[in-house]
C-alpha positions in Angstrom: 47.6 98.9 159.5 48.2 96.2 156.9 50.3 93.2 158.0 51.9 90.4 156.1 49.4 88.0 157.8 46.6 90.0 156.1 48.5 89.9 152.8 48.8 86.1 152.9 45.1 85.7 153.6 44.3 88.1 150.7 46.6 86.2 148.3 45.6 82.7 149.4 42.0 83.0 150.5 40.9 81.2 147.3 42.9 78.2 148.6 41.0 78.3 151.9 43.7 79.9 154.0 42.2 81.0 157.3 45.2 80.7 159.7 48.7 82.2 159.3 51.6 81.5 161.7 54.9 83.4 161.9 56.4 86.7 162.7 56.1 89.8 160.5 59.9 89.8 159.8 60.2 86.0 159.3 58.9 82.9 157.5 55.2 82.3 157.5 53.0 79.1 157.4 49.5 79.3 156.1 46.8 76.7 156.8 43.2 75.9 156.3 41.0 75.6 159.4 41.4 71.8 159.3 45.1 72.2 159.7 46.1 71.5 156.1 49.3 73.5 155.3 49.1 75.7 152.2 52.5 76.5 150.6 53.1 80.3 150.1 55.4 82.2 147.9 57.3 84.6 150.2 58.4 86.7 147.3 54.8 87.3 146.2 53.9 88.2 149.8 56.8 90.6 150.1 55.9 92.2 146.8 52.2 92.7 147.6 53.1 94.0 151.1 55.4 96.6 149.5 52.6 97.5 147.1 50.1 98.1 149.9 52.6 99.6 152.4 51.2 103.1 151.6 48.3 102.2 153.9 50.7 101.9 156.9 52.4 105.2 155.9 49.1 106.9 155.8 47.9 105.4 159.1 51.0 106.7 160.9 50.7 110.1 159.4 47.1 110.8 160.1 46.2 112.4 163.5 44.3 110.3 166.0 40.6 109.7 165.4 39.8 111.9 168.3 41.8 114.8 166.9 40.2 114.3 163.4 36.7 114.3 164.8 37.5 117.4 166.8 38.8 119.1 163.6 35.7 118.1 161.8 33.5 119.5 164.6 35.3 122.8 164.6 36.0 123.2 160.8 33.7 120.9 158.9 34.1 117.9 156.6 35.3 119.9 153.6 38.1 121.6 155.5 39.1 118.3 157.1 39.5 116.7 153.7 41.5 119.6 152.4 43.7 120.1 155.4 44.2 116.6 156.7 43.2 113.9 154.3 44.4 115.3 150.9 47.9 116.1 152.0 48.5 112.6 153.4 47.1 111.0 150.3 49.3 113.2 148.2 52.4 112.3 150.2 51.6 108.6 150.1 49.7 107.9 146.9 48.0 104.6 146.2 50.0 102.7 143.6 48.2 102.0 140.3 
């Protein structure tokens, strides 16, 4: 699953962000490993999270890893892609 913590690291990695404090539904603080606070744009974080939220939707929709491996064992990779992967990707497409 993608989290806002991960989004902040993605957006601010170029500024050296390594640590993010805060709750998923609240305000965040980003910092370098030396403790230097890096200001973040919460609107940018929220927008990027919304853009990548399809990952969470897909994660929740897919069967467990065990069930998918069992399906592959009994039906093969091609059938797994057709029956399990493709419908979920169609339901939650990756934004352009």
